[in-house]
Backbone as CSV, one residue per row, in Angstrom:
resi,resn,N_x,N_y,N_z,CA_x,CA_y,CA_z,C_x,C_y,C_z
1,MET,0.772,-1.229,0.003,-0.012,0.021,0.052,0.976,1.292,0.025
2,LEU,0.752,2.091,-0.996,1.566,3.224,-1.057,0.964,4.253,-0.036
3,ALA,1.930,5.154,0.398,1.496,6.226,1.369,0.986,7.312,0.309
4,THR,0.199,8.200,1.048,-0.372,9.328,0.199,0.847,10.199,-0.237
5,PRO,0.854,10.300,-1.583,2.115,10.920,-2.271,2.191,12.507,-1.998
6,LEU,1.109,13.116,-1.656,1.154,14.539,-1.485,0.951,15.048,-0.153
7,GLN,1.846,15.729,0.381,1.610,16.466,1.593,0.467,17.419,1.665
8,CYS,0.291,18.017,0.408,-0.811,18.893,0.300,-2.162,18.462,0.227
9,ALA,-2.350,16.995,0.177,-3.573,16.365,-0.007,-4.351,16.464,1.356
10,ARG,-4.612,17.582,1.822,-5.332,17.667,3.105,-6.540,18.665,2.777
11,LEU,-7.359,18.672,3.713,-8.494,19.674,3.488,-7.977,20.979,3.793
12,LEU,-8.431,21.830,2.794,-7.952,23.246,2.999,-9.208,24.044,3.330
13,PRO,-8.961,25.302,3.497,-10.227,26.136,3.960,-11.487,26.074,3.162
14,THR,-12.656,25.845,3.968,-13.872,25.716,3.187,-14.275,26.843,2.386
15,ARG,-15.294,26.601,1.521,-15.616,27.824,0.673,-16.259,29.041,1.527
16,THR,-15.784,30.180,1.168,-16.387,31.437,1.550,-16.748,32.323,0.429
17,SER,-17.450,33.272,0.763,-17.904,34.377,-0.164,-16.733,35.156,-0.825
18,SER,-15.767,35.478,0.231,-14.619,36.170,-0.349,-13.754,35.364,-1.225
19,LEU,-13.591,33.984,-0.953,-12.826,33.137,-1.937,-13.587,32.948,-3.260
20,PHE,-14.827,32.880,-3.169,-15.621,32.656,-4.407,-15.491,33.946,-5.247
21,LEU,-15.650,35.014,-4.766,-15.555,36.369,-5.512,-14.198,36.505,-6.038
22,ARG,-13.178,36.248,-5.208,-11.594,36.364,-5.704,-11.524,35.433,-6.938
23,SER,-11.993,34.160,-6.651,-11.625,33.159,-7.776,-12.418,33.457,-9.011
24,THR,-13.576,34.170,-8.950,-14.315,34.640,-10.136,-13.678,35.587,-10.837
25,VAL,-13.120,36.583,-9.971,-12.374,37.747,-10.753,-11.091,37.112,-11.436
26,VAL,-10.334,36.259,-10.799,-9.163,35.632,-11.368,-9.607,34.839,-12.558
27,ASP,-10.588,34.062,-12.560,-11.012,33.356,-13.663,-11.132,34.303,-14.946
28,LEU,-11.897,35.321,-14.664,-12.175,36.221,-15.746,-10.897,36.822,-16.248
29,ALA,-9.974,37.189,-15.414,-8.582,37.704,-15.943,-7.924,36.560,-16.680
30,VAL,-7.948,35.319,-16.242,-7.334,34.258,-16.968,-7.997,34.056,-18.268
31,LEU,-9.331,34.091,-18.432,-10.033,33.901,-19.615,-9.528,35.133,-20.501
32,ALA,-9.391,36.329,-20.151,-8.916,37.411,-21.133,-7.562,37.132,-21.646
33,GLY,-6.695,36.744,-20.626,-5.280,36.374,-21.013,-5.230,35.271,-22.109
34,HIS,-6.065,34.294,-21.846,-5.948,33.057,-22.607,-6.591,33.359,-24.078
35,LEU,-7.599,34.195,-24.116,-8.096,34.602,-25.453,-7.059,35.107,-26.263
36,LEU,-6.105,35.813,-25.661,-4.970,36.441,-26.422,-4.054,35.341,-26.887
37,LEU,-3.781,34.499,-26.112,-2.674,33.350,-26.387,-3.289,32.311,-27.244
38,TYR,-4.710,32.182,-27.337,-5.280,31.054,-27.915,-4.860,30.734,-29.364
39,PRO,-4.653,31.780,-30.128,-4.148,31.550,-31.504,-2.766,30.926,-31.623
40,THR,-1.955,31.179,-30.550,-0.555,30.472,-30.562,-0.588,28.986,-30.355
41,GLY,-1.792,28.503,-29.943,-1.822,27.114,-29.616,-2.797,26.283,-30.480
42,ILE,-3.220,26.882,-31.567,-4.063,26.243,-32.582,-3.517,25.003,-33.267
43,SER,-2.362,25.368,-33.792,-1.639,24.204,-34.564,-1.071,23.070,-33.628
44,GLN,-0.967,21.876,-34.231,-0.539,20.770,-33.455,0.992,21.018,-33.133
45,GLU,1.304,20.583,-31.981,2.834,20.793,-31.511,3.664,19.859,-32.350
46,ARG,4.774,20.241,-32.753,5.797,19.417,-33.534,6.513,18.641,-32.453
47,PRO,6.892,17.360,-32.723,7.653,16.647,-31.700,8.934,17.105,-31.560
48,VAL,9.572,17.020,-30.313,10.903,17.361,-30.067,11.967,16.533,-30.885
49,PRO,13.021,17.219,-31.493,13.893,16.510,-32.465,14.459,15.469,-31.642
50,ARG,14.786,14.336,-32.397,15.446,13.165,-31.849,16.856,13.378,-31.591
51,PRO,17.424,12.680,-30.459,18.838,12.575,-30.338,19.498,11.943,-31.596
52,ALA,20.699,12.321,-32.001,21.459,11.638,-32.987,21.617,10.099,-32.850
53,GLY,21.168,9.342,-33.825,21.274,7.934,-33.654,20.027,7.294,-32.971
54,GLY,19.143,8.178,-32.478,17.874,7.653,-31.819,16.869,7.402,-32.760
55,PRO,15.694,6.810,-32.363,14.591,6.570,-33.026,13.980,7.821,-33.784
56,ALA,13.467,7.613,-34.962,13.127,8.745,-35.822,11.843,9.290,-35.125
57,ALA,11.863,10.727,-35.088,10.716,11.434,-34.591,9.853,11.615,-35.708
58,ALA,8.421,11.699,-35.343,7.442,11.931,-36.247,7.403,13.346,-36.667
59,GLY,7.000,13.615,-38.043,7.068,15.043,-38.388,7.006,15.015,-39.941
60,PRO,7.043,16.191,-40.512,6.917,16.390,-41.915,8.391,16.033,-42.495
61,ALA,8.298,15.346,-43.624,9.516,14.931,-44.259,10.225,15.987,-44.981
62,SER,11.479,15.872,-45.078,12.188,17.045,-45.824,11.833,16.986,-47.240
63,SER,12.076,17.942,-48.090,11.937,18.152,-49.365,12.949,18.922,-50.130
64,PRO,13.044,18.936,-51.442,14.014,19.574,-52.002,14.150,21.037,-51.661
65,THR,13.053,21.655,-51.250,13.143,23.125,-50.899,13.237,23.239,-49.505
66,ARG,13.135,22.241,-48.798,13.255,22.313,-47.229,14.131,21.236,-46.758
67,PRO,15.415,21.376,-46.560,16.400,20.244,-46.186,16.082,19.930,-44.861
68,ALA,16.340,18.626,-44.546,16.200,18.115,-43.262,17.143,18.853,-42.124
69,ALA,16.540,19.097,-40.995,17.444,19.705,-39.979,18.412,18.961,-39.594
70,PRO,19.679,19.395,-39.291,20.655,18.556,-38.639,20.386,17.946,-37.342
71,ASP,20.940,16.813,-37.226,20.734,16.072,-35.822,21.368,16.983,-34.713
72,PRO,20.681,16.983,-33.530,21.400,17.794,-32.511,22.559,16.920,-31.862
73,PRO,23.420,17.650,-31.100,24.520,16.887,-30.502,24.009,15.660,-29.667
74,PRO,24.769,14.606,-29.671,24.304,13.422,-28.816,24.181,13.817,-27.359
75,LEU,23.170,13.278,-26.699,22.941,13.506,-25.262,23.744,12.524,-24.469
76,LEU,23.978,13.021,-23.219,24.579,12.202,-22.267,23.542,10.948,-21.941
77,PRO,23.964,9.807,-21.490,23.015,8.620,-21.267,21.792,8.926,-20.381
78,THR,22.094,9.938,-19.371,20.984,10.330,-18.483,20.468,11.601,-18.622
79,GLU,20.845,12.350,-19.657,20.247,13.791,-19.857,18.968,13.605,-20.379
80,GLY,18.022,14.464,-19.769,16.806,14.472,-20.327,15.923,13.146,-19.971
81,ARG,16.517,12.254,-19.201,15.724,10.982,-18.840,15.561,10.753,-17.411
82,ALA,15.720,11.780,-16.697,15.516,11.675,-15.204,14.003,11.482,-14.889
83,HIS,13.226,12.226,-15.831,11.629,11.942,-15.589,11.148,11.492,-17.007
84,PRO,10.034,10.567,-16.856,9.265,10.231,-17.974,8.626,11.400,-18.634
85,PRO,8.276,11.313,-19.950,7.701,12.321,-20.752,6.279,12.717,-20.058
86,VAL,6.054,13.930,-19.985,4.825,14.499,-19.542,3.911,14.949,-20.671
87,LEU,2.680,14.439,-20.845,1.732,14.880,-21.859,0.645,15.757,-21.338
88,LEU,0.418,16.902,-21.983,-0.718,17.888,-21.366,-1.767,17.787,-22.318
89,LEU,-2.955,17.586,-21.695,-4.200,17.486,-22.477,-5.186,18.425,-22.062
90,HIS,-5.664,19.288,-23.026,-6.475,20.556,-22.717,-7.888,20.082,-22.543
91,GLY,-8.709,21.176,-22.090,-10.249,20.768,-22.071,-11.054,21.062,-23.187
92,PHE,-12.335,21.176,-23.040,-13.231,21.401,-24.104,-13.125,22.823,-24.815
93,ILE,-13.138,22.785,-26.092,-12.961,23.992,-26.945,-11.704,24.798,-26.526
94,ASP,-10.629,24.136,-26.280,-9.433,24.696,-25.860,-8.283,24.232,-26.728
95,ASN,-7.061,24.630,-26.399,-5.924,24.046,-27.060,-4.590,24.053,-26.119
96,ARG,-3.579,23.869,-26.615,-2.294,23.613,-25.707,-1.806,24.844,-25.157
97,SER,-2.316,25.963,-25.617,-1.815,27.244,-25.093,-2.145,27.564,-23.599
98,VAL,-3.114,26.655,-23.144,-3.585,26.891,-21.753,-2.451,26.398,-20.784
99,PHE,-1.559,25.689,-21.288,-0.504,25.047,-20.412,0.846,25.834,-20.460
100,MET,0.865,27.073,-21.037,2.126,27.667,-21.273,2.778,27.879,-19.851
101,LEU,2.084,28.315,-18.870,2.799,28.532,-17.557,3.207,27.191,-16.877
102,LEU,2.322,26.164,-17.027,2.687,24.881,-16.337,3.759,24.249,-17.089
103,ARG,3.872,24.328,-18.393,5.031,23.860,-19.201,6.304,24.517,-18.633
104,ARG,6.225,25.754,-18.565,7.486,26.485,-18.141,7.812,26.212,-16.726
105,SER,6.880,25.894,-15.833,7.166,25.575,-14.442,7.933,24.070,-14.508
106,LEU,7.330,23.062,-15.323,8.016,21.872,-15.362,9.332,21.856,-15.953
107,HIS,9.527,22.606,-17.019,10.853,22.808,-17.528,11.877,23.320,-16.628
108,ARG,11.468,24.322,-15.882,12.266,25.013,-14.908,12.869,24.034,-13.732
109,HIS,11.979,23.072,-13.496,12.236,22.196,-12.352,12.798,20.801,-12.875
110,GLY,13.093,20.730,-14.190,13.880,19.470,-14.480,13.218,18.595,-15.428
111,TRP,11.945,18.764,-15.744,11.124,17.912,-16.716,11.470,18.413,-18.091
112,ARG,12.270,17.681,-18.880,12.786,18.088,-20.168,11.750,17.721,-21.227
113,ARG,11.086,16.652,-21.178,10.164,16.205,-22.232,8.733,16.503,-21.686
114,VAL,8.167,17.518,-22.220,6.917,18.056,-21.788,6.144,18.384,-23.163
115,GLU,5.148,17.692,-23.506,4.397,17.895,-24.874,3.048,17.992,-24.615
116,ALA,2.283,18.694,-25.615,0.978,18.919,-25.513,0.206,18.343,-26.804
117,LEU,-0.850,17.731,-26.541,-1.667,17.139,-27.636,-3.010,17.936,-27.843
118,ASN,-3.141,18.472,-29.046,-4.499,19.140,-29.379,-5.337,18.044,-30.003
119,TYR,-6.597,17.983,-29.534,-7.635,17.287,-30.242,-8.651,18.287,-30.711
120,SER,-9.294,17.923,-31.875,-10.105,18.838,-32.548,-11.287,19.209,-31.818
121,PRO,-11.709,20.530,-31.823,-12.974,20.905,-31.130,-14.309,20.302,-31.870
122,LEU,-14.006,19.859,-33.030,-15.103,19.146,-33.691,-15.309,17.684,-33.331
123,THR,-14.392,17.207,-32.456,-14.543,15.830,-32.074,-15.843,15.619,-31.327
124,CYS,-16.587,14.626,-31.682,-17.931,14.387,-31.237,-18.015,13.192,-30.251
125,ASP,-16.998,12.473,-30.030,-17.015,11.365,-29.132,-15.663,11.309,-28.352
126,LEU,-15.895,11.299,-27.017,-14.702,11.233,-26.158,-13.889,10.019,-26.444
127,ARG,-14.589,8.784,-26.705,-13.852,7.682,-27.055,-12.778,7.907,-28.195
128,LYS,-13.311,8.589,-29.300,-12.359,8.825,-30.288,-11.251,9.645,-29.947
129,ALA,-11.429,10.717,-29.074,-10.241,11.329,-28.561,-9.393,10.534,-27.648
130,ALA,-9.815,9.544,-27.009,-9.063,8.745,-26.221,-8.190,7.729,-27.171
131,GLU,-8.807,7.413,-28.218,-8.043,6.548,-29.257,-6.897,7.346,-29.807
132,LEU,-7.220,8.643,-30.154,-6.043,9.577,-30.620,-4.861,9.724,-29.519
133,LEU,-5.376,9.810,-28.361,-4.355,9.917,-27.131,-3.617,8.658,-27.155
134,SER,-4.206,7.422,-27.377,-3.387,6.146,-27.362,-2.421,6.061,-28.416
135,ARG,-2.719,6.523,-29.584,-1.861,6.590,-30.695,-0.612,7.510,-30.439
136,HIS,-0.920,8.664,-29.784,0.035,9.634,-29.487,1.011,9.146,-28.423
137,VAL,0.477,8.523,-27.518,1.239,7.884,-26.403,2.313,6.827,-26.964
138,GLU,1.812,5.970,-27.801,2.614,4.926,-28.362,3.675,5.586,-29.212
139,GLU,3.470,6.703,-29.971,4.508,7.437,-30.760,5.515,8.051,-29.801
140,VAL,5.111,8.681,-28.690,6.046,9.359,-27.728,6.978,8.317,-27.164
141,CYS,6.304,7.140,-26.801,7.177,5.999,-26.232,8.144,5.519,-27.182
142,LEU,7.941,5.386,-28.425,8.765,4.994,-29.508,9.813,5.972,-29.720
143,ARG,9.398,7.295,-29.817,10.426,8.318,-30.107,11.333,8.590,-28.919
144,THR,10.944,8.378,-27.803,11.726,8.841,-26.555,12.421,7.601,-25.864
145,GLY,11.983,6.418,-26.146,12.629,5.108,-25.477,12.082,4.925,-24.188
146,HIS,11.139,5.696,-23.790,10.491,5.450,-22.371,9.369,4.594,-22.582
147,ARG,9.200,3.655,-21.542,8.077,2.613,-21.573,6.673,3.270,-21.140
148,ARG,6.854,4.319,-20.198,5.687,4.763,-19.752,5.625,6.329,-19.722
149,VAL,4.429,6.925,-19.639,4.374,8.505,-19.600,3.576,8.951,-18.509
150,ASP,3.569,10.205,-18.227,2.751,10.826,-17.164,1.728,11.736,-17.879
151,ILE,0.622,11.968,-17.690,-0.472,12.729,-18.316,-1.042,13.820,-17.269
152,VAL,-1.177,15.030,-17.671,-1.896,15.958,-17.009,-2.932,16.596,-17.873
153,GLY,-4.175,16.377,-17.453,-5.475,16.768,-18.267,-6.189,17.788,-17.386
154,HIS,-6.542,18.824,-18.165,-7.504,19.889,-17.593,-8.923,19.601,-18.230
155,SER,-9.843,19.470,-17.162,-11.279,19.372,-17.405,-11.553,18.247,-18.320
156,LEU,-12.083,18.283,-19.460,-12.418,17.265,-20.322,-11.190,16.396,-20.564
157,GLY,-10.008,17.144,-20.737,-8.752,16.409,-21.010,-8.402,15.180,-20.131
158,GLY,-8.783,15.422,-18.727,-8.582,14.516,-17.689,-9.482,13.228,-17.794
159,LEU,-10.698,13.620,-18.284,-11.707,12.482,-18.618,-11.275,11.563,-19.777
160,ILE,-10.698,12.198,-20.757,-10.167,11.630,-21.894,-8.980,10.709,-21.506
161,ALA,-8.027,11.195,-20.754,-7.059,10.338,-20.148,-7.394,9.228,-19.388
162,ARG,-8.440,9.401,-18.404,-8.962,8.399,-17.700,-9.634,7.303,-18.559
163,TYR,-10.351,7.722,-19.497,-11.038,6.673,-20.339,-9.960,5.853,-21.146
164,TYR,-8.987,6.410,-21.586,-7.810,5.756,-22.278,-7.122,4.697,-21.288
165,VAL,-6.990,5.078,-20.016,-6.385,4.181,-19.042,-7.304,3.090,-18.714
166,GLN,-8.500,3.421,-18.415,-9.474,2.328,-17.765,-10.082,1.474,-18.959
167,ARG,-10.338,2.105,-20.029,-11.110,1.299,-21.026,-10.371,0.907,-22.232
168,LEU,-9.160,1.508,-22.499,-8.460,1.092,-23.638,-7.079,0.523,-23.331
169,GLY,-6.862,0.142,-22.085,-5.603,-0.512,-21.751,-4.477,0.398,-21.604
170,GLY,-4.671,1.686,-21.475,-3.614,2.626,-21.333,-2.799,2.485,-19.932
171,ASP,-3.218,1.647,-19.066,-2.555,1.570,-17.760,-1.221,0.991,-17.977
172,THR,-0.986,0.258,-19.168,0.389,-0.372,-19.329,1.297,0.642,-19.805
173,ARG,0.853,1.894,-20.273,1.727,2.976,-20.860,1.741,4.209,-19.991
174,VAL,0.681,4.403,-19.019,0.629,5.629,-18.334,0.888,5.339,-16.784
175,ARG,1.921,6.054,-16.324,2.245,5.854,-14.946,1.291,6.523,-13.959
176,THR,1.176,7.823,-14.299,0.369,8.723,-13.439,-0.598,9.642,-14.351
177,VAL,-1.799,9.852,-13.904,-2.904,10.778,-14.572,-3.132,11.860,-13.520
178,ILE,-2.772,13.092,-13.764,-3.238,14.063,-12.927,-4.306,14.943,-13.565
179,THR,-5.469,15.055,-12.833,-6.578,15.731,-13.523,-6.777,17.124,-12.721
180,LEU,-7.222,18.118,-13.470,-7.461,19.499,-12.827,-8.966,19.785,-13.312
181,GLY,-9.799,19.733,-12.343,-11.093,20.278,-12.535,-11.868,19.378,-13.462
182,THR,-11.762,17.976,-13.390,-12.336,17.051,-14.391,-13.593,16.479,-13.809
183,PRO,-14.699,16.380,-14.583,-15.920,15.839,-14.153,-16.020,14.336,-14.033
184,HIS,-15.353,13.727,-13.099,-15.188,12.366,-12.979,-16.614,11.667,-12.841
185,SER,-17.574,12.251,-12.173,-18.797,11.702,-11.957,-19.883,12.510,-12.858
186,GLY,-19.432,13.295,-13.700,-20.315,14.073,-14.624,-20.660,15.486,-13.803
187,THR,-20.832,16.394,-14.618,-21.283,17.757,-14.132,-22.559,18.192,-14.714
188,ARG,-23.381,18.739,-13.707,-24.814,19.189,-14.239,-24.763,20.530,-14.991
189,ILE,-23.526,21.116,-15.076,-23.659,22.355,-15.936,-23.634,21.975,-17.440
190,ALA,-23.327,20.764,-17.706,-23.143,20.410,-19.098,-24.415,20.547,-19.961
191,PRO,-25.663,20.276,-19.408,-26.832,20.380,-20.168,-26.956,21.830,-20.789
192,LEU,-26.314,22.815,-20.217,-26.454,24.237,-20.795,-25.939,24.330,-22.214
193,MET,-25.059,23.314,-22.542,-24.300,23.432,-23.817,-24.567,21.985,-24.355
194,SER,-25.659,21.284,-24.224,-25.783,19.907,-24.466,-26.011,19.673,-26.017
195,ALA,-25.954,20.758,-26.783,-26.099,20.523,-28.249,-24.870,19.773,-28.855
196,HIS,-23.733,19.962,-28.126,-22.570,19.292,-28.478,-22.518,17.905,-27.961
197,PRO,-22.325,16.856,-28.724,-22.378,15.460,-28.252,-21.338,15.224,-27.238
198,ILE,-20.091,15.664,-27.350,-19.119,15.480,-26.233,-19.274,16.124,-24.917
199,VAL,-20.271,17.194,-24.924,-20.610,17.787,-23.764,-21.688,16.928,-23.050
200,ARG,-22.521,16.195,-23.786,-23.520,15.420,-23.249,-22.785,14.219,-22.609
201,GLN,-21.623,13.908,-23.089,-20.801,12.648,-22.457,-20.370,13.062,-21.166
202,MET,-20.262,14.434,-20.784,-19.855,14.811,-19.458,-21.049,14.940,-18.512
203,ARG,-22.148,14.619,-18.874,-23.326,14.654,-17.884,-23.242,13.474,-16.869
204,PRO,-23.850,13.574,-15.748,-23.956,12.532,-14.739,-24.557,11.129,-15.404
205,ASP,-25.542,11.318,-16.291,-26.240,10.187,-16.705,-25.705,9.726,-18.122
206,SER,-24.467,9.978,-18.493,-24.072,9.634,-19.773,-23.581,8.290,-19.809
207,GLU,-23.381,7.526,-20.964,-22.782,6.415,-21.024,-21.297,6.289,-20.717
208,VAL,-20.640,7.239,-21.070,-19.122,7.357,-20.743,-18.957,7.364,-19.181
209,ILE,-19.660,8.193,-18.436,-19.533,8.212,-17.057,-19.936,6.872,-16.425
210,ALA,-20.874,6.175,-16.985,-21.417,4.893,-16.532,-20.267,3.897,-16.729
211,GLU,-19.430,3.998,-17.958,-18.407,3.109,-18.327,-17.235,3.340,-17.316
212,LEU,-16.947,4.557,-16.899,-15.787,4.783,-16.106,-16.199,4.362,-14.495
213,SER,-17.449,4.046,-14.300,-17.757,3.540,-12.923,-17.764,2.019,-12.826
214,LEU,-17.459,1.393,-14.078,-17.391,-0.138,-14.024,-16.061,-0.554,-13.399
215,PRO,-16.044,-1.819,-12.950,-14.882,-2.352,-12.373,-13.620,-2.157,-13.204
216,ALA,-12.474,-1.865,-12.567,-11.262,-1.770,-13.298,-10.137,-2.462,-12.506
217,PRO,-10.201,-3.791,-12.376,-9.321,-4.416,-11.598,-7.942,-4.461,-12.144
218,ASN,-6.851,-4.310,-11.209,-5.463,-4.434,-11.554,-5.159,-3.168,-12.434
219,CYS,-5.774,-2.054,-12.363,-5.245,-0.857,-13.083,-4.131,-0.400,-12.413
220,ARG,-2.994,-0.205,-13.206,-1.642,0.033,-12.599,-1.469,1.555,-12.686
221,THR,-2.183,2.485,-13.107,-2.074,3.851,-13.287,-2.540,4.353,-11.908
222,GLN,-1.572,5.424,-11.453,-2.053,6.114,-10.289,-2.656,7.462,-10.645
223,PHE,-3.797,7.859,-9.984,-4.534,9.057,-10.346,-4.340,10.084,-9.220
224,VAL,-4.238,11.418,-9.585,-4.180,12.398,-8.618,-5.188,13.499,-9.238
225,ALA,-6.199,13.860,-8.471,-7.314,14.692,-8.868,-7.373,15.986,-8.035
226,PHE,-7.080,17.070,-8.735,-7.084,18.438,-7.938,-8.548,18.967,-8.224
227,TRP,-9.239,19.359,-7.261,-10.427,19.954,-7.229,-10.553,21.151,-6.296
228,SER,-11.665,22.014,-6.655,-11.774,23.219,-5.855,-13.159,23.437,-5.588
229,GLU,-13.623,23.968,-4.465,-15.042,24.393,-4.207,-15.364,25.603,-4.932
230,GLU,-14.470,26.359,-5.552,-14.668,27.554,-6.192,-14.762,27.398,-7.675
231,ASP,-14.780,26.060,-8.133,-14.783,25.649,-9.562,-16.235,25.641,-9.870
232,GLN,-16.684,26.799,-10.718,-18.126,27.016,-11.092,-18.493,26.102,-12.202
233,VAL,-17.602,25.469,-12.854,-17.926,24.604,-14.072,-18.279,23.116,-13.566
234,MET,-17.696,22.786,-12.384,-18.028,21.442,-11.894,-19.231,21.593,-10.881
235,ILE,-20.271,21.003,-11.145,-21.474,21.070,-10.332,-22.073,19.606,-10.071
236,PRO,-21.995,19.134,-8.836,-21.338,19.740,-7.616,-19.762,19.815,-7.860
237,ALA,-19.112,20.566,-6.937,-17.646,20.797,-7.089,-16.915,19.373,-6.876
238,THR,-17.511,18.474,-5.992,-16.992,17.205,-5.540,-17.012,16.210,-6.775
239,THR,-17.528,16.560,-7.789,-17.467,15.687,-9.099,-16.040,15.498,-9.646
240,ALA,-15.178,16.495,-9.349,-13.891,16.582,-9.732,-13.049,15.616,-8.887
241,ARG,-13.546,14.983,-7.886,-12.855,14.004,-7.122,-12.966,12.632,-7.859
242,ILE,-12.004,11.759,-7.573,-12.062,10.331,-8.014,-12.475,9.568,-6.892
243,ASP,-13.678,8.842,-7.065,-14.022,7.860,-5.935,-14.376,6.485,-6.625
244,HIS,-13.383,5.647,-6.885,-13.489,4.359,-7.496,-12.745,3.282,-6.692
245,PRO,-13.450,2.235,-6.306,-12.901,1.285,-5.320,-11.567,0.580,-6.060
246,ASP,-11.461,0.538,-7.430,-10.355,-0.221,-7.985,-9.258,0.629,-8.385
247,LEU,-9.242,1.934,-8.265,-8.283,2.859,-8.628,-7.415,3.378,-7.569
248,ILE,-6.163,3.427,-7.785,-5.079,4.174,-6.838,-5.323,5.594,-7.117
249,ALA,-6.093,6.225,-6.212,-6.470,7.674,-6.504,-6.286,8.528,-5.290
250,TYR,-5.818,9.741,-5.466,-5.585,10.678,-4.422,-6.309,11.996,-4.888
251,ASN,-7.218,12.540,-3.938,-7.843,13.744,-4.210,-7.341,14.902,-3.462
252,VAL,-7.027,16.026,-4.142,-6.419,17.105,-3.555,-7.161,18.430,-3.678
253,GLN,-7.698,18.912,-2.491,-8.571,20.042,-2.639,-7.659,21.400,-2.579
254,VAL,-7.981,22.175,-3.356,-7.264,23.601,-3.404,-8.252,24.678,-3.036
255,ALA,-7.847,25.666,-2.452,-8.820,26.713,-2.125,-8.674,27.958,-2.952
256,GLY,-9.767,28.560,-3.251,-9.669,29.856,-3.892,-9.373,29.845,-5.362
257,VAL,-9.272,28.728,-6.044,-8.884,28.537,-7.478,-10.135,28.107,-8.337
258,GLY,-10.471,28.974,-9.247,-11.540,28.696,-10.198,-11.126,27.646,-11.247
259,HIS,-12.124,27.339,-12.032,-11.902,26.248,-13.120,-10.800,26.569,-14.131
260,LEU,-10.954,27.930,-14.544,-9.834,28.282,-15.661,-8.557,28.616,-15.086
261,ALA,-8.471,28.825,-13.840,-7.257,29.191,-13.144,-6.355,27.907,-12.760
262,LEU,-6.989,26.764,-12.724,-6.361,25.640,-12.291,-5.045,25.345,-13.110
263,PRO,-5.004,25.494,-14.346,-3.823,25.037,-15.110,-2.669,26.144,-15.000
264,VAL,-3.011,27.365,-14.484,-1.974,28.516,-14.416,-1.699,28.754,-13.023
265,ASN,-2.313,28.224,-12.061,-2.047,28.569,-10.613,-0.591,27.972,-10.174
266,GLY,0.071,28.832,-9.402,1.386,28.356,-8.973,1.304,27.377,-7.895
267,THR,0.318,27.322,-7.009,0.309,26.309,-5.989,-0.209,25.022,-6.559
268,VAL,-0.962,25.043,-7.619,-1.359,23.802,-8.309,-0.260,23.208,-9.086
269,ALA,0.563,24.060,-9.666,1.751,23.638,-10.354,2.786,22.992,-9.526
270,ALA,2.972,23.550,-8.338,3.848,22.888,-7.297,3.303,21.632,-6.851
271,GLY,1.942,21.446,-6.822,1.336,20.111,-6.364,1.494,19.209,-7.383
272,ILE,1.451,19.510,-8.706,1.541,18.624,-9.828,3.022,18.188,-9.769
273,ARG,3.987,19.083,-9.598,5.375,18.544,-9.579,5.632,17.569,-8.423
274,GLU,5.015,17.885,-7.247,5.234,16.938,-6.165,4.601,15.632,-6.440
275,ALA,3.435,15.529,-7.100,2.843,14.320,-7.453,3.708,13.529,-8.409
276,LEU,4.142,14.178,-9.444,5.067,13.424,-10.424,6.300,13.001,-9.665
277,ALA,6.887,13.741,-8.954,8.039,13.301,-8.167,7.805,12.208,-7.148
278,SER,6.706,12.191,-6.421,6.356,11.225,-5.561,6.123,9.885,-6.326
279,ALA,5.504,10.014,-7.523,5.174,8.741,-8.186,6.586,8.109,-8.669
280,GLU,7.580,9.003,-8.953,8.908,8.375,-9.235,9.607,7.684,-8.122
281,THR,9.307,8.365,-6.874,10.016,7.905,-5.794,9.405,6.396,-5.403
282,ALA,8.045,6.380,-5.536,7.359,5.075,-5.171,7.808,4.007,-6.193
283,GLU,7.835,4.440,-7.439,8.311,3.459,-8.590,9.689,3.026,-8.319
284,GLY,10.633,3.882,-7.974,11.873,3.390,-7.585,11.985,2.560,-6.496
285,ALA,11.295,2.711,-5.312,11.230,1.790,-4.236,10.611,0.514,-4.618
286,ALA,9.566,0.501,-5.478,9.073,-0.823,-6.026,10.169,-1.645,-6.811
287,ASP,10.864,-0.978,-7.575,12.025,-1.611,-8.461,12.987,-2.208,-7.553
288,ALA,13.334,-1.353,-6.422,14.384,-1.951,-5.621,13.894,-3.249,-4.869
289,ILE,12.739,-3.099,-4.548,11.989,-4.393,-3.938,12.034,-5.586,-4.838
290,SER,11.729,-5.385,-6.079,11.561,-6.462,-7.122,12.831,-7.007,-7.430
291,VAL,13.941,-6.338,-7.163,15.333,-6.850,-7.587,16.104,-7.302,-6.302
292,ALA,15.593,-7.078,-5.224,16.299,-7.444,-3.866,16.401,-8.882,-3.714
């Protein structure tokens, strides 16, 4: 039995009117800033160039008018491999630009391979998005040489990652899934935009939510769910918690952080780093036991 990986996985101050007002103002400011950054994240991210002599990276082929880029200098055996790759998965009608600050935070603290995956806002089935994620994870593992990855998903992105792990066998490839304001039990705000099929799949009575409540024996992936009482998109707020008897799941409540601010909040970023580092410590201890 693993110990709780996060020291911050404790109950924080309960909801107050001042926290609610402050989080609303911050969310509006985040929305304004994100609208400015949104165009920078519309295109799909290009893979990180491969090390010399390593597996080929996916990407556009060279042409007579565009010569292939030279291989980068060889890396030291341990350089860039202290942490598994981290994949970032955005929420509904969003793109990878929402993770600009989180990506910078991870890079600054030693995570060298951090990539974001865009899925189309026209996607009409969460299951199809999970299949796209499955293919992307396989490509990242092939390109980087890592057997497993970590995933951070905001809102719908966390639900896509969980579906991939639970229903498509992704637990063989994903070590940790961290969700930020994800409707694990469905959110009642979804009917307000229920014209979109994928929004209907986020409702409490959807088939997708029912599938995620099914038994998931021997699931190897660890989940960490960040949730906030001030999240006005999650109704009720506790739907962003994971409560499943078969999953290794830790729920972390944060105070005064609205839905849009979760991916850009410094305290949440620190908690994400702590969760990823704790998973590596636990994995290292398990490896030591297995070879003893």
